[in-house]
N, C-alpha and C positions, 0 to 999 in steps of 0.2 A: 791531581785527584783522579784516582782510577774508577772505572765503571765496575762495580761489584753487583752483578745481577741478583745474586742470592739474597743479599741484604735488602736491596731495593724492593724486590718482589715480595718478600716476606713482610716488609714494612707496610706496603700499600694494600696488600691483601688483608692484613689485620685492620688497617684504617677503614677500608670499605665495609668489612664485617661489623666493626664497632659503630660506625656511623650510618649503617643501613643506606649507603650511598645510592643503591640501585632500587630501593623500594618504590614501587609505583603507587600513586594515589588514585582512589576511585572517585575522588572529587577534585577536579582540577579545571582551571579555565584554559589550560594549554590544550592544543589539539592532541588527540590520542594516537598512538601507534602501537600495534600489538604484533610483536615478532616472536615466533614460536619454532622450537625444534621438535621433531618427533622424539618423544622421550625414550630413554634407553631401558632395555631389560638389564637389570644388574646381575651379571654373571660373576662367578668367583674369579674368572680369568682377568677381570678388570679391562681397562681401556688399552688399546694399542694406538699408534699414531694415526691410523686411518679413521678412528672414531671421531676425533675432534674436528675434522675438516668442516663439516656443516655447521658445527657449533661456533667455530671461529668466524665463519662468514656471517652468521646471524648476529654474532656479537659485534662485529664491525658495523653492521647496519644499525643495531640497537644504540651503540655509542654515538654514531653519526647523527641519528635522529634526536638523541638527547642534546647534542651540541646545537641542533637546529631549533631547539625550543619545544620539542614534543614531550608529552607525558608518556613515557615508554613502558609498556608491560613486556618483560622478557623473563618468563618464569622457567622453572625446571622441576622435574619430578621423576618418578620411576614407574615403569610398567611392570609391576613386581609380582603379579600372578603368572603362572605358566608351568609348562611341562618340565623344563630343565631343572627347576628347583625341586619338583616332585621326584624326578628320577634320582637326583642326588640324595634326597631324603630316603628313598628306597634302598640305595646302595650303602648309606652311612648310618641310617637311623636317626639322623639329626632332623629336627622339625624344620620344615621349609621357612617358617617365619624367622627362625634363628639364623639360618644360612642367608636368607634374603637381607635381613638387617645387617649381618656381618659384611655382605657384599657391598652394601651401601655405605656403611659407616667405617668399615675396616677393623682390623685386629687379628687375633690368632683364633682360628676356629677349633672345634673339639677334636679335629683330626691332626692338629698341630700345624696347619697350613697358615702362613702369613698372608692375609688378604689386604691389599692396598686400600680398598674402599673407593667406590665411584666418587663420593662426595669429596674426599681428599684430593683425588686426581683432578677432578673438575676445578676445584678451588685453586689448585696449583697453576692452572693454565690462565687464570685471571679473567674468567668470564663475568660479565656484569649481570648475573642472574639475580632476580628478586627471590632469594631463598625463603623469605617470609611466607611465600605462597606454595612452598613445596607440597607435592602430593605423592602418595604411594597408593597404587590401586589396591594393594592387599591390606590396607588399614581399614578397620571397620568403620571409622568415621568418614571414609571415602566411599566404600562399597555399599553403605546403607542407601546412598543416593542412586547407585547403579541398580540396586534392588527396587527402589522406588520407580525408576524409569521402566523397569521390566513390568511392574504392576500397571503403569499407565498404558503400556502397549497391550497388556492383557485386557484392560478396560476400554479398548478402542476398536473401532472397525473402520474400513476404508469405504467412503461413500463416493461412488463414481460420479454421481450427479454434481456434487460440490467439489469433486476432485481433491479431497483431503481426508485425513483421519478425523473421526468424530468420536465423542463419548459413546460407549456401548448403550448408555441410557437412551439415546435418541433412537437407536435401533429397536430396543425393547418397546419404546413408545409406539413405533411404527407397527411392530408385530401386534401390539395390543389393539391398535385401531383397525389395521388393514391386513394383518398377516404378512406373508413375505412375497406376495404376488408382484408388487411394484418396487421391491427393493433392488437397487442396482449397486451391487457391492462386489469387492474383490473377496472371494470366499472359496470354499471347497466346491468341487464339481458335484453335479447330480444331487443337490439338496432337494428333498421332497417338498412340494408346495403345501402350504397350510394357510387356513383362514384365521381371522382374529379369534373366532370362537374356538378353533382347534388349539390355538396358542394358549388361551386361557384354561382350556381343559387339560393341557399337558401337566404332568407332575413337575416338581421343581428340578429333579435330576434330568428329565427329558428336555426341559428348557435349557438347562446348562449345557447339555450335549449339543443342542442346536446352536447355541451361542458360540461354542468352541469352533464351529465351522465358519464363523465370521470374524473372530477376534484376530488382532494383528500378531499376537503370539499365541500359539495353540499347540496342543498335543496331537501327534499323528505318527502312524507307522511309516518310517522313512528308510530309504535305501542309504546306508552310510558306509564309510570306510572304517572297518573295524581292525584294530591292531591288537591281537591277543597278548603279545609280549609286553606291550605298554598298558594293556588293560583299558583302552579308551578308543573313542571315535576320533578320527583325524580329519582335518579339513583337507581339500584337494591340494592346497599349497604346502601342506606338511608331508607330502608324499613325493618321492623322487624315484622314477623307474620301478614303480610297483612296490617299493618298500618305504618304511618310515624314514623321514629325513633324519630324525634323531634315533640313532642306534642301528638303522638298516634292517629293521624287522619286517617280516611279511605282513601285508595288508590285504584283507579280503572285503568284498562287498556283502553286506548282510542287512536284513531288515530289523529295525529296532523302534520302539516307541520313544519318540524324542520330542523335546520342545523345538518348535520352528518359528521363524519370524517371516511375515509376509513382505519381505523386501520387494517382491515382484509387484506389489501394489504401486510402488514408486518408480517402476521401470521407465516410464515415459518422462517423468519429471527429472529423474536422474540423467536421462539422455539429454533433455532440453537444457538442463542447468549447466551442462558443459559449455554452452555457448556464452555463458555470462561470466566465466571465471578466467583468470590469467594463469593458465597452466600450460606446460609444454604440450605440443600437438601429439607427441608419442604417448604421453600418459592419457590424454583424452581419448586417443584412438584405442588404447588398451581397454579403457572403460566402455567405449562404444561396442567393441567386439565382445566384451564380457556380457553386456546387456543384450546385445544381439537381436536387434529389432528386425522382424521379417513380416512382409505383407503377403497374404495369400488366402487360402481357404481351408476350412475344416471339412473333411469328407468322412462319412461313415460307411463301412463295409460290413454287411451281415456275415456271420460265420455260419457256414453250412452245418446242419445237424446240431447246432448249439443255439441256445437263447443268449447270444452275445454279439457284440459289435466291436469292430476294430476302428477306432477313431484315428485319423491321420491328418496332421497339419502339413500342407504342401504349399510352396511358393509357386508351383507350376500346375495349377489345376487344369490348365488347357491341355495337358498331356495325359489326361485320365484314360483315354482310349489306347494308350501305349503301355498300360500296366501289365506286366508279365507275371510278376510274383509280388508277395509282400514279405517284409522282414520285421520281426519284432525284436526288441532288446531281450536278451536272455533272461532279464529280471522281470519282464512284463508279467502282470498278474494273470493274463490269459494263457500263458505258456503251459502251465500245469493242467489247465482245464481242457484245452483243445488238443493236446498232443495225443496221437493214437497209440494204442498198446504196442504196435510194431516199432514205433519210433521212440518209445519212452526211455529206453536205456541210453540211446545215443544222445537224446536231448538232455537228460539229467547229467551225463558225463560232461557235456559241453557247458552247461550252466555252472557246474562246479569248477571247471577250469577257468571260465570267464570271471568268476568271483575273486580270483587271485590277481586280476589285473585292474589297475586303477583306471578311472575314467580318462585321466590325462594321457595315460599310456595308450589306451584304446583309440583316443582321438588322434594321437600323433602317428600311430602305426598305419600308414596308408598302403604299405606294400603287402602285408600279410592278408590273405583272403581265407576266411574260415566261416563255417555256418553249418546248420543242420536243418533238414526238412522236418516239420512237426507232423506231417501226415494229414494235416487239416487243410481245408479250402475255404476261402472267403468268396463272396458273391459280388461280381461287378454291379454297381448300382444301376447301370444303364443296359448293358448287354446281357446281364445275368449269367455270364460265363463264370466257371469256377477258377479261382485264382489261388495257387498254392501258397501256403504260409510257412515261411522259414524263420529261423532265429539266426542272428549274426551279431558279433560283438562290436561291429562298427556302428550299431544303433544303440543309443544310450537311453535308459529309462527316464533319466532326468531332463532330457531335452525334447521339446515338443510333447508328443503323446507317447514316446517310446516305441513308435511304429512308423514305418515308411511304406509308401506305395512305390514299388520299384519300377522305373521306366528306363530300361537299359539303353534304349535308342537315344535318350536325352540326358543321361547322367553317367559320367566316367566310372564311378564306383559301382553303380548297378550293372554297367556294361561288363566290367571286369568280373563281378560276382557271377553274372549269368553265363559268361564264357567259361569261367573256372568250373562250374558245375554242369556245363552243357552235356546233355545226354543222360544225366542221372535222374533218378526218380524224383518227381516234383519240380523239375526245371524245364519249362516249355521253351520253345524257340522265341527269339527276340522279335517283337513286332516293331515295324518302322512306321511312324505316323508323320514323318517329315518328307517333303519333296527334296530330300538331300541324301547323299550317299553315307551309309553308316557301316560299310563293310570293314573298315579299318578302325574306326573309333566312333564314340557317341557324338551326337550333334547337340552341344550344350548351349548354343546361342539363343538369345531372346529376340533376334531379328534375322531377316534374310531367309525366311522360310514361309511356306504355307502348310497348314495341317492337311494330311491325307489319311485315309483309312480311319476316320474319326467321326463317322456318322454326321450329325448335324453341325459339327465344327469344321467340316471339310472346306478348304479355301480360306479359312481365317488365319490371321497372324496372332502373335502372343497377346497383344492388348485386347483385341476384339474377342479372341477365343476365351480369354480369362473372364471377361465380362459375361459372355454368353453361358459358359459352363456354370458359373455361380448362380445365374438366374435359373438354370435348369435344375441344379442341385436343390435349390430352395423350393422349387415346385414339387419335387418328390420327397421333400423332407430328408434329404441325404447329405446335406452340407450347407455351409454359409460362408460369407466373407469373414476373414479373421486376421487380426494383427497378433503376432506371436513374438515372444521374447525368449532368448536363451537363458536369461537370468532366472534362477530357481530360488524358491524360498530358502532362507539360510537356516541350517540346523544349528540349534542354540544349546544343545545339551552336550556335556562331556562327562565321561566316566572317570573323573579324576578327583583328587583330593584338593589340590592347591588351586582353587578358583572360588569365585563368588558363590555362596550358597543361594539357592532359589528361595524367595520368601513365600513358599508354597507348602501347604499340607493337603492331605487327601481324605475326603469323606466319601465313602462308598466308591472309591476309585476315581472320583472327580476332583479336579484341582480347586483349591480355595486360596485366595490371597490373604496374607497377613496385613493387618492395618498398618498404615504408615507410622503411627505413633509407637509401634512396638519394634520398629527397625532400629539398628541392624539385627538380622538373624546371623549370629556370629558363627564362623566356622568352628565345629566342635573338635575336641581332641580325639585322636584315634591311636591305637597301639601300633598299627601298621598301615602303610599307605598303598597297599595292593588291594585289588578287588577281593571280595569275600570268597569263601570256598564254594558257595553256590552261585557265583558269578555276578553278585551285586557290585555296584561301584564302591570305592573305598569308604564312602560315608556309611555304608552298611556295617562297617566295623565300629561305628560310634555307639556306645551304650546309652548315651544321653542325646537322643535325637528324635524327639516326639513333641508334638505341639498340644499344650493344654489350652483349649479354646475358652475356658472359663477364666483362668488366671492370666492368660496371654503370656505364656513363657515356655521355654524349651525344658522338657522334663525327661526323666528316665524312660527308656523304651518299654520297661516292664509295666508301665502305667497305661499303655495303649489299650483302650476299651472300645474304640470306634463309636463312642457316645459323647465323651467330653475330651478325650485325648486321642490324637490321630497321628499317623505316620507323616513325617516330613519328606520332602523330595530328596532323593539320594544322589542325583546328578548335580554337577556344578556348572556354572556358566563358562563359555569359552574365553580364550585369551583376549578376544577383541571386544568383550563387553566393556571393560573399564576404559579402554582406549577410544571408545566411540563417542565420548562426550567430555573428555578430560580438559579440553581447552576452555570450556565454560566454567569448570570448577576453579581454575586459576583466577577467574574474574572475581571470585568471592570465596576464597579457599577455607575460611574459618567459620562459615555459616553452618550452624548446627541444625537449623530447621529446614533449610531449602538447599538444593544443589547450587543455587546462586540467587542472589537477590535481584529482583526485577530492575532496580535502578542500575546495579552494576552491569547486568546484561545489556541494558539499553545504552550505557556509556561506552562499553568496549565493543559491542555489537558482534564482531567477528575478527578472525585473524587476518591482519594485513599482509603478513609475509610468513609463509610456512616452509621450512627447509627439512628435507629428509630423503631417504633412499627410494629409488624407483621400484624396488622390490615390493613396495606396499601399494602398487598401482590399483590392483583390483581387490585387495583385501581390506586393509584398514581404511583406505580413502573412500571406498564405496560404502562401507558400513557407517563410517562417520557422517557422510552426506545423508544417508538414509535416516539415521537417528536425529540429525539436525533438522531435517525436513519434517519429521514426525513431531518433534518438540515445537517447531514453528506452528504446525497445524493446531496443536493443542494449546497454543498460547504461552508456551514456556520459553521459546527462543525468539530473538528479535529479527533474525535474518534467515533466508532460505538456504544459503550456502555458508559453510563454516570457514572456508579458507579462500580469501580473495586471490592471492598470488601464491603459487607453489613453485619451488625450485628443487630439483633433484640433484644433489651433489654426486659427483663421480666417486669411485673408490680410489684410495691410495693403495697401490699394490705393493707387495713385498718382493724384495730381491732375494729369492731363494738361493741356497748354495748346495752343490752336489759333489760327492766323491764318486769314483767309478770303480766298482769291484768286479773281479773276474768271476767266471761261472762257479768256481769252487770257493770263492770268498777268501782265498789266501793271498791275493794280490790286489793292490789298489793303484790305479794309474792316474797320473796327473792329467789335467784336461787336455793338454796339447798332444798327448800320446795315445789317445783312445781310438784314433782312426784305424779302421779295418780290424778292430778288436771286438770280441763279443763281451761287452761289459754291461753292468746294470747300475744305473744312477741311484744314489741314496741321498735323501735330504740330510743336510748337516746343520746342526745348531750354529747360529751365527756367532755364538760365544766363543767358538774354537777357531775362528778365522779372523784375519785382518780384513776389515770391511772395505778398505781402500785398495790394498794390493792384491786381495783375493788369495793370499797365502794361507794354507792350513797350518795351524799349530799342531804338529803331529803328536807330541806328547800329551797335550790337552785332549786331543781327539781319542787317543788310546785310553786315557783315564776317565773319559766321560762315561757315565753309566749306560747311556744309550748305545755305545759302540764297543762294549767290552768284548764282543765276538771278534773284533779286529785287532786286539791287543798284540797278537803275534803275526799279523799280516805283513807282507813285504810292500813297502811304498816305493813305487817307481817314479822318480823325480825328473823334473826338467830344469836344467841349470841350477841344480842343488835345492830346488824348492818344489813343494807340492801345491799346484795351483788348482783351486776348485773351479767347477763350472758354475755359472750364474744364469738364472732364468727368472723372468718376471711372472709372478703368480699372485693369486688372492692372498692377502695377509692372513695367516692362520697358525694357531698353535701346532696343528698337525704337520705343518710344513716347516716348523722351527724358524720361520722368517719374521716373527713378530718383533717389532721395535716398540719399546715402552716409552710413552711420553714423559714418564717420570725420569728416565735416564737422560733424555734430551734436556728437560728442565734443569736437572742437576748440573749437567756439564755446560750447557750453553744459555739456559734461561728460558722462561716461558715466552718472552717477547720474541726471541729468536725462533722458537717453535711456531708461534703464530704467523710471523712473517714468512717463514720458510714454507709452511703448508700452503699459504696463499700464492707464493712465488712459483710453486711447482707447475702451475698451468691453470687454464680456465676451470672454474668451479665445477662445471657440469661434466667435465671430462675425467676419465680415470687416468691415473699417472703413477709411475713407479716411484717408490721411496729410495733415495740414495743419500745416505748419511754424509757422504763425502762433500755434497754440495752445501751443507749447512754452515760450513765455516765461512763462506762468503757473506752470508746474512749476518752471522755473528760479528764479522769484521765491519760490516756497515753500521751496526749499532754503536760500535766503539768509535767509528769516525763521527757519527752523529754526536756522541758524547763530547768529543774533542772540540766541537764547535762552541760548546758552552764552558768547558773547563780545560785548564792545563794542569801541570803537576802541582801547582800552588793553589788552585782553586778556581773560582769563577773568572771568566775573561769577558763578561758581557759589558758592552759600552752603549751609551745612549746617543752616539753620533748618528747623523743622518746617513742612511745607506746610499750606495751608488745606484744608478739606473740599472746596472747589470744585476745587482743583488735583488732589486725589486722584480726585475724580469724573471729571474730564476724562481723566486717565491711564487709569483702569480701564474707562471706556467704550471707549477705544481698544484696550486689551489684549483686551477681549472681542470687539470687532468684527474686529480683525486676525486673531486666532486662529481665529475662525469662518470668516473669508474664506479664509485659506490652506487650512484643512481642506476647504473647499468649492470651492477653485480660483476664487474670485470676487475676483481681484486688483484690479480697477478700483475697487471700492468701498472697499478698504483705503486707496488713495491719497487718495480723498475724505475719509476719516476722519482721515488724517494732517493734512490741510489744516485741518480743523475743529479738531482738537486744538491745533495750533500757534497758530492764531488765538485760541483760548480762553486758552491759557497766556500768550500775549503780552498779552492784555487784563488777565489776573490778575497781570501783572508777575512771572511765575514764573521764578526762576533757582535753584530748589531742587534739590539733588543727588538727594534721594529721588524726585523726579519725573523729572529729566532723565537719570539713569542708565538706568532701564528704558526710557525713550523711545528712547534711542540703540540699545538692543538691538532694540526693536520695528521700528525703521526699517532695521536692518542687512540683512535679506534683500532688501529692495527697493533700497536705496541704500547699498551696503556700504562705499564709500570714505569718505564723509562720516561714517558711523557709526564706522568705525575711528578716524578722526581725533578725533571727539568723545570716544570712549572713552579714547583716549590723553590728551586734554586734561583728562579727569576724574581723571587720576592713575594710570591702570591700565597695567600692562606687558603686552606680548604682544597677540595678536589678540582681537577681540571674537567671533570666529567660533564658539567653542564655549561661550561664557558662557550660563548657563541662561536660557531664555526666561521673561519675566515671567508670573506666574500671576494670572489674574483673581480678585479678591475681591469678592464681591457686596455686602459690607457698605458699600463706598464708594458704591454706587449707591442705597442705601436712603435715601429722602428723610426728613429730620428735620423739615422745614418744608413748609408748604403755602401757596401764594399764592391766597387765597380771593377770588373776585369777590363784592363786597357789593352786593346788589340791593335796590331799594325798589319794591314793587309789581311785581316781575318785571323791572325795568330796572336793569342794572348801572351803578353810579355811581362806584365806586372799588374798588381791590384792597387787601388787607391780608395781610401775611405773618405766619403764626402757627405755633407748634410743633404737630406732628401728634398729640402725646399729650394735648392739652387735651380736657376734657369739653365737652359742649354748653353747660352752664351757665357754664363759664369763658370760652368763646368769646363768649357773649352779653354777659357782663360787660365784656370788653375792647372789643367792638364798640360797645356803648352808650356807653362812656366816650370814644370817639374823637371828636375835634372835627368830622370830616367827617360823622359820623352826626348830631351835634347840628345841624349846618348844614342837613342834609337834612330833619330832623324839624321844625325851627323851633318847638321847645317842645311838639310833639304827642307823645303816647304811642302807639306802634304797637299795633294790635289783636292782632297775632300776630307772633311771631318764630320763623321756621322755620330750624333749624340741623341739618345732617347733617354730623358731623365728617369732615373730609377731602374734602367735596364742596360743600355749599351753605350760604350765609348769605343769607336773604331776609326783609326786614321788610315787613309788610303793614299798610296802613291808617294 
């Protein structure tokens, strides 16, 4: 009876679907376990073998926990809004909803492309997902709740006294009683003070404008990354080397009125929460750096001849007497106000050039020194000396106050800047305020010095100097102690079509929220997905996109009268909106009234194990924690942190192939012949090579549409063959090194794919894919099968197994249990192979061994395990059968194979029971024929025996 993986896998996948084998219950007496994957964006390219790596690992854990008696929630869905679908819509004219649905469900699209469909591919690999809870962030029944969460943020403020978000109503009550004098909130800077009487006298629109300065989501003019080619704002992580990650288009910095979220209110809680969760230290450190807590002082410098101040946050207020110049970010609001006419042209040119560089690029570029003197001077708060004000792109508007007090003697970057512009207009000589030599470099230490040339700070060190200067700054109202964070409020608007519509309309330019009972506000139809001719976002193309406030419905724009019918928001939410709360929707996926029922939330609480890529360290993971904490504050989420344990899987890398062309493209050299030749490597589609021998199929290469330019080229061979070069790279369609899991499942089976991906190496490490190695795993499954079947059918017997059989099984139970608990899946696969080889040698076909073995294998290779379980005479699925328990007694050795030595040299071995005394061992050894042959009639002078260890005959 042969192992036919294709029939077995199709059979059990159908069984699981029909019987809802993996559907989790929200009402169970079992302990709960919630395991989650970062859900995929469904692209038309489908999955390659790198994508399922984390899913296989999470599935092993989910299946193991079911075997252990847990009620396991293991859901899956799709992060289905986003820029790629919109760009495809612009190129092809197909609606993003249609292409997204096709990418998920599969079929032939309007362009004639065959789309495999994520769902089909995932099902084929045999994941134990609870598909009854599937979510798609682009479905209105999902994003109505995203819109509702946005409204809750709008209706909240952050109370520093209670250290949490509260309803905006409590703030309005405070204004009504006492004004804002005693309000301790995270809010806009420089809010004018007002009394309760003032508040009551303000018009409704004036009150709304004030509240916008306190709300957790608010409208503000913000510096953003604008990509004209894509017609949208981009997040920092969507920009690479100053251009858009998608398409490589130029990106500039510009100011736009945007929705923003006060994630900065949660900076300290986000920082402290990292101590409570089981995440890798590298991910935690990434978040700590992104949050960027700094302790120091805020210092104000008056600008000469202007009614303006430059506020500076510094971690080294003790160095204030070493300030030589000041540098503003080119985007700083004061730049245009204080620049002198003589410097205007140079400043404007510099500002324009800087706008073309991303913040990330500017932060990373520590070698380039550039800047321009504004012509303006600030006043030192103590000495009253004039301090020249420059602009430089190493200062960012979004970090701190967008200004630095430059102390070249104590900071390397300021030192380099001062020396670069030494002798030019507006750059004074460097002042040294340390009793240390700065002739060659700045002195940046916080210890080992005394302050000099620093007036009342002379003789003090860093700690005492900092304390003293803050006291003096407060006396003259020029500064105060301050804790600062790098974390900026998150821009929440995108000038895109394919995203969540805001539940917002505008009355006299002020935002109004649409009531919950009228949600969702559904994305409208548009003729084209590009911005309008006058630069409005794509929703500006929608003819029916106005809000009738009487009938509470979306109506034609022609009806806008700003009395009853008002314009709706034209921006959409960013890609991270729907992914910032989706784990909670899985808890109660079909609830039409709430994002999740309170009882469901209380039962599941939070995710026990989260698996996904480390590229989301400071984007998705930070925003998710922010939203979870906010929902906890407002009483909607049961826990402070969403993900208890996080594992970042490594990448499976592709093995790219290359041919090597000459300069004129007329000759192609085999890999071994390129030495000392001027050649250019070209990526080759893996379809035209033998993946094991690395031989190029020359005819297939010539006929491939990608390589038609080389149809008449000369191929220089080695030993009659053209051998391609190989290199490990990221798996990507552009490198033609993608391996489809469908192809592996077709030829070898899903169980082979699952085992092989785990076998490649530790989960968290990146590793290259090598199809040649998969045959060994395929062979292992066939060996496993042969323990249960021969050519005539089942060979299972009910005889009592031998001690060696029990030993092999329980070694495996122990190892696999420990490995799954420690997420060391690769070594489990090795142990399975050892066990099967041992049982094969022992001719084991005993039920008492092979039943638990099938369960052990089940999390890793579920299809074959189900079939073996069925063949053993069991009905139903193996999925919830109790996991075998390790029993140490089977690994206790009852015999010892002793080396028998003569004068220290081992001559033979003898197997003896471990419970023998030294005298008994000596008697047996002396009677052995091999001992007599060695002694040749002599009597040994001494017999050394240590039971369990040594037998040595001397003399």
